[in-house]
C-alpha positions in Angstrom: 231.0 -69.3 137.1 233.1 -66.5 138.6 235.2 -66.3 135.5 232.2 -65.7 133.3 230.8 -63.1 135.7 234.2 -61.3 135.7 234.1 -61.2 131.9 230.6 -59.7 131.8 231.6 -57.2 134.5 234.5 -56.1 132.4 232.3 -55.7 129.4 229.5 -53.8 131.1 231.7 -51.6 133.5 234.6 -51.2 131.1 237.0 -52.0 134.0 239.5 -54.9 134.4 238.1 -57.5 136.7 240.1 -60.4 137.9 238.1 -63.5 138.9 240.6 -64.0 141.7 239.5 -60.8 143.4 235.8 -61.8 143.4 234.6 -63.5 146.5 231.1 -64.5 147.6 231.0 -61.4 149.7 232.1 -59.0 147.0 229.5 -56.1 147.0 228.9 -55.5 143.3 227.1 -52.2 143.7 229.8 -50.5 145.8 232.8 -52.2 144.3 231.8 -51.5 140.7 229.5 -48.5 141.0 226.5 -50.2 139.3 223.7 -47.9 138.3 220.3 -49.1 137.1 221.2 -49.0 133.4 224.4 -51.0 134.2 222.4 -53.6 136.1 220.0 -54.0 133.1 222.9 -54.4 130.7 224.6 -56.8 133.1 221.5 -59.0 133.4 220.9 -59.0 129.7 224.5 -60.2 129.1 224.2 -62.8 131.9 221.2 -64.2 130.1 223.3 -64.6 126.9 226.4 -66.0 128.7 224.5 -68.5 130.8 221.7 -69.2 128.3 219.1 -68.4 131.0 215.9 -66.3 131.3 215.8 -63.7 134.0 212.3 -62.7 135.1 212.8 -58.9 135.5 209.6 -58.6 137.5 211.0 -60.8 140.2 214.5 -59.5 140.0 215.6 -57.6 143.1 218.5 -55.2 143.3 219.5 -57.1 146.5 221.0 -59.8 144.3 223.8 -57.4 143.5 224.6 -56.9 147.2 227.2 -59.7 147.0 228.4 -62.2 144.5 227.1 -65.1 146.4 223.5 -63.9 146.3 223.9 -63.2 142.5 225.2 -66.7 141.8 222.4 -68.2 143.9 219.8 -66.2 142.0 221.3 -67.1 138.6 221.2 -70.8 139.5 217.4 -70.5 140.0 216.8 -69.0 136.5 215.3 -71.3 133.9 217.4 -72.3 130.9 216.3 -70.8 127.6 214.6 -73.2 125.3 
C-alpha cells in the first residue's frame, strides 16, 4: 500500500517520494507541505488507485497527520461498485 501512496504523492506534489522513506509516523502535512487543494487532489487520486469511495463529509485532515492514520482510514472506505 505504501508503494501506491508514494506514487500518488509523487503525482500530486510533483516531488520524488521513495516508499522506503515512508513510515507509519511520517507526517504528510509537514513532510510534503500539503495544502487543502493538494489534499483534495490526493484523495481523488487515492479513490482511483484503490477503487474506493471517500466520504468527504466525514473526512478529517487529521488523517494526514501520519501515514498510519491515512492507511487505517483508507482501509475503512467502501469499495466502488
